[in-house]
TORRODREN-235975 format. One line per field, with one value per residue (C-alpha): x, y, z; residue in one letter. Coordinates in nm, 4 decimals, decimal comma. Layout:
// TORRODREN-235975
u	(X  ...) .
v	(Y  ...) .
w	(Z  ...) .
code	(a  ...) .
END
This chain:
// TORRODREN-235975
u	(0,0542  -0,3051  -0,3268  -0,0643  -0,3074  -0,6369  -0,5169  -0,4753  -0,7603  -0,9828  -1,3197  -1,5882  -1,7059  -2,0081  -2,1740  -2,0829  -2,2660  -2,5546  -2,5518  -2,5278  -2,8732  -3,0984  -3,3760  -3,0862  -2,8907  -3,2396  -3,2300  -2,8620  -2,9396  -3,2409  -2,9896  -2,7513  -3,0348  -3,1598  -2,8656  -2,8341  -3,1758  -3,0747  -2,7635  -2,9555  -3,2028  -2,9271  -2,8942  -3,2307  -3,3222  -3,6322  -3,9519  -3,8360  -3,8095  -3,7423  -3,8089  -3,8284  -4,0799  -4,1049  -4,3978  -4,5914  -4,4137  -4,0549  -3,9917  -3,9918  -3,8990  -3,9997  -3,8254  -4,0412  -3,9243  -4,1768  -4,1617  -4,3933  -4,4236  -4,6449  -4,8951  -4,9128  -4,7313  -4,5069  -4,4630  -4,1591  -4,0768  -3,8380  -3,9235  -3,6962  -3,8382  -3,7174  -3,8487  -3,7577  -3,3327  -3,3912  -3,3745  -3,5590  -3,5735  -3,8906  -3,9266  -4,3208  -4,4435  -4,7789  -4,8682  -4,6898  -4,3889  -4,1593  -3,8810  -3,6004  -3,3396  -3,2790  -2,9639  -2,8651  -2,6781  -2,3537  -2,0153  -1,7072  -1,4673  -1,1467  -1,2733  -1,5584  -1,8002  -2,1452  -2,1918  -2,5262  -2,4772  -2,6733  -2,7064  -2,3058  -2,1668  -2,0914  -2,1427  -2,0580  -2,3391  -2,2744  -2,3053  -2,6255  -2,7537  -2,6234  -2,7665  -3,0972  -3,1270  -2,9505  -3,2069  -3,4264  -3,2017  -3,0778  -3,2494  -3,4689) .
v	(-1,9779  -1,9864  -1,9474  -2,2671  -2,4716  -2,3650  -2,5027  -2,8255  -2,8663  -3,1397  -2,9380  -3,0108  -2,6951  -2,7899  -3,0557  -2,8461  -2,4893  -2,7554  -2,8734  -2,5303  -2,4089  -2,2791  -2,6001  -2,8207  -2,6823  -2,6831  -3,0920  -3,0648  -2,8565  -3,0580  -3,3358  -3,1767  -2,9860  -3,3370  -3,4598  -3,1002  -3,2589  -3,5755  -3,4542  -3,1908  -3,4569  -3,6224  -3,3632  -3,5432  -3,1953  -3,2775  -3,2112  -3,0619  -3,1993  -3,1059  -3,2686  -3,2358  -3,2120  -3,2613  -3,0570  -3,1464  -2,9198  -3,0497  -2,6604  -2,6325  -2,8228  -2,7583  -2,7737  -2,7601  -2,7505  -2,8649  -2,7877  -2,8773  -2,5613  -2,6765  -2,8233  -2,6146  -2,7473  -2,4641  -2,5173  -2,3177  -2,3762  -2,2177  -2,2912  -2,3472  -2,2135  -2,2255  -1,8682  -1,7217  -1,7868  -1,7620  -2,0220  -1,7993  -1,9003  -1,7886  -1,8213  -1,8956  -1,8466  -1,8998  -1,9021  -1,5420  -1,5650  -1,2684  -1,1957  -1,3785  -1,4251  -1,5130  -1,7000  -1,6433  -2,0284  -1,9372  -2,1624  -2,0748  -1,9567  -2,0668  -2,4195  -2,4679  -2,5450  -2,4046  -2,0878  -1,8668  -1,5079  -1,3551  -1,0219  -0,9169  -1,2182  -1,5563  -1,8372  -2,1932  -2,4231  -2,5065  -2,1575  -2,0859  -2,3386  -2,2345  -1,9268  -2,0034  -2,2732  -2,1712  -1,9567  -2,2965  -2,4892  -2,2910  -1,9599  -2,0444) .
w	(2,1578  2,1614  1,8129  1,7653  1,9721  1,8112  1,5111  1,6636  1,8065  1,6782  1,6822  1,4596  1,4637  1,1832  1,4667  1,8047  1,6043  1,5617  1,8804  2,0411  1,8085  2,1060  2,0070  2,0674  2,3518  2,5800  2,5576  2,6503  2,9036  3,0494  3,0972  3,3053  3,5324  3,5851  3,7509  3,9441  4,0810  4,1619  4,3472  4,5243  4,6825  4,7924  5,0371  5,1974  5,3547  5,5443  5,4286  5,0610  4,7220  4,3764  4,0453  3,6718  3,4889  3,1240  2,9190  2,6719  2,4991  2,3516  2,3970  2,7802  3,1184  3,5035  3,7658  4,0743  4,4423  4,7350  5,0917  5,3672  5,5782  5,8814  5,6661  5,3882  5,0845  4,9155  4,5297  4,4237  4,0249  3,7963  3,3910  3,1193  2,7878  2,4402  2,2957  1,9369  1,9348  2,3675  2,6148  2,8525  3,2299  3,4890  3,8255  3,9057  4,2455  4,3160  3,9128  3,9185  3,6330  3,6805  3,3910  3,5692  3,2698  2,9113  2,7265  2,4214  2,2914  2,1221  1,9846  2,2308  1,9335  2,1881  2,2695  2,0327  2,3392  2,3950  2,5885  2,6968  2,7270  2,9629  3,0295  2,8252  3,0343  2,8450  3,0585  3,0396  3,0689  3,4338  3,5213  3,3390  3,5625  3,8841  3,8416  3,7338  3,9782  4,2880  4,4520  4,4012  4,5391  4,8331  4,9127  5,1629) .
code	(x  x  x  x  x  x  x  x  x  x  x  x  x  x  x  x  x  x  x  x  x  x  x  x  x  x  x  x  x  x  x  x  x  x  x  x  x  x  x  x  x  x  x  x  x  x  x  x  x  x  x  x  x  x  x  x  x  x  x  x  x  x  x  x  x  x  x  x  x  x  x  x  x  x  x  x  x  x  x  x  x  x  x  x  x  x  x  x  x  x  x  x  x  x  x  x  x  x  x  x  x  x  x  x  x  x  x  x  x  x  x  x  x  x  x  x  x  x  x  x  x  x  x  x  x  x  x  x  x  x  x  x  x  x  x  x  x  x  x  x) .
END
């Protein structure tokens, strides 16, 4: 049955593969992250603001959390960056960038959709964003 369904799917695998190349997947990921940031900002949590910052380099973007802690402005960031053939994600706290995760983009052979392999797990784009941003959005 799965073989039968796969044969009837109208997937342009060449375009799908090109869209899933890391240099092309990063801008799509950035658009989806912007939507996530808009959603979390709609929660209107007092004293907390999230932003997406496009860098001068087309291979990176940053998601920031600014929080007022009794007069002290806390800044925490998550940096998404194209590095070789990987999309790397790093948390930046006070200028320190500990390694967080590296994602390899690839085409899923079942549905022709872009997936990201992280630590041996095959993640959909929303799952990669969740893994990268959950702590920034909710871990405080």
